[in-house]
C-alpha positions in Angstrom: 0.0 0.0 0.0 1.0 3.6 -0.4 1.7 6.0 2.5 -1.7 7.7 2.4 -3.7 4.5 2.1 -1.6 2.7 4.7 -2.1 5.6 7.1 -5.8 5.7 6.4 -6.2 2.0 7.0 -4.3 2.0 10.3 -6.0 5.2 11.5 -9.4 3.5 10.7 -8.5 0.7 13.1 -7.8 3.2 15.9 -10.4 5.9 15.2 -13.2 4.3 13.1 -14.1 4.9 9.5 -12.9 8.1 7.8 -15.2 10.5 6.0 -13.9 11.9 2.6 -13.5 15.6 2.6 -15.7 17.6 0.2 -12.5 19.0 -1.4 -11.4 15.5 -2.2 -7.9 16.1 -0.9 -8.1 13.8 2.1 -10.3 12.2 4.8 -11.4 13.2 8.3 -11.7 11.0 11.4 -14.3 12.0 13.8 -15.7 11.2 17.3 -19.3 11.9 17.0 -19.6 15.3 15.3 -16.1 16.4 16.4 -13.1 16.2 14.1 -10.1 14.4 15.6 -7.5 14.2 12.8 -7.5 14.9 9.1 -5.3 13.0 6.7 -4.4 15.0 3.5 -3.2 13.6 0.2 -3.1 16.8 -1.8 -2.1 20.4 -1.2 0.7 19.3 1.1 4.4 20.2 1.3 6.7 18.9 -1.3 8.2 15.6 -0.5 5.2 14.4 1.5 2.9 11.7 0.4 0.4 12.6 3.2 0.0 15.0 6.0 -1.8 14.3 9.2 -3.4 17.4 10.9 -4.6 17.1 14.6 -7.6 18.9 16.0 -5.8 19.3 19.4 -8.8 20.1 21.6 -11.0 17.2 20.4 -8.1 14.7 20.1 -6.9 15.6 23.6 -10.4 14.9 25.0 -10.6 11.6 23.1 -7.1 10.6 24.4 -7.8 11.7 28.0 -4.7 14.0 27.7 -4.1 17.7 28.1 -4.0 19.9 25.0 -0.4 20.8 25.9 0.5 17.1 25.8 -1.0 16.6 22.4 0.6 19.7 21.0 4.0 18.5 22.3 3.4 15.1 20.9 2.6 16.4 17.4 5.7 18.7 17.5 7.9 15.7 18.6 6.4 13.6 15.7 7.0 16.4 13.2 10.6 16.7 14.3 11.1 13.0 14.2 9.8 12.7 10.6 11.8 15.8 9.6 9.2 16.7 7.0 8.0 20.2 6.3 4.2 20.7 6.4 1.7 23.2 5.0 -0.6 24.5 7.8 -4.1 25.4 6.7 -4.4 29.1 7.3 -8.1 28.8 8.3 -7.9 26.0 10.9 -4.2 26.1 11.8 -4.2 22.5 13.1 -0.6 21.2 13.7 0.5 18.7 11.2 3.0 15.8 10.7 4.4 15.1 7.3 4.5 11.5 6.1 6.8 10.5 3.2 7.5 6.9 3.9 6.1 3.8 5.7 8.4 4.4 8.7 6.7 7.8 9.3 3.3 6.1 9.2 4.5 3.5 11.7 5.9 6.1 14.0 2.7 8.2 14.1 0.4 5.2 14.4 2.5 3.8 17.3 2.3 7.1 19.1 -1.5 7.5 18.6 -2.1 3.9 19.6 -0.1 4.2 22.8 -2.0 7.2 24.1 -5.4 5.9 23.1 -4.9 2.5 24.7 -3.5 3.6 28.1 
C-alpha cells in the first residue's frame, strides 16, 4: 500500500471509519460530530505523500490527555519525521508530514499508545 492508504487503513483501526473531505484532498476522522484528525493527500508540502493534521482540543479529549501534551506530541512527531508541512491558514491544526512507511508506523504507534492507556 501507499503512504496515504496505509495511514488511512491504520487510523481507521484506531479511530473508526474516515469521511472523505468535500474538497477530495483527504479524509477526516471524527468522534461523533467532532473532528479528531484529518489525513491529507493533496495540497501538502513537497516531499510528503500525506500529512496528518490534529484537532488538538478534540483529540486531547478523546485521548484523555491535556492539549499541551497533544501539542507537544505532534511537535515531537513532526521533528522525528523531519518533514515540512503546510498548515491550513483557516484551521491552523498542527501537522505531521509523512513521506515513507516508517513515518506512518511512528505516528500510528504514538497514537495507539495514548489511546490505549
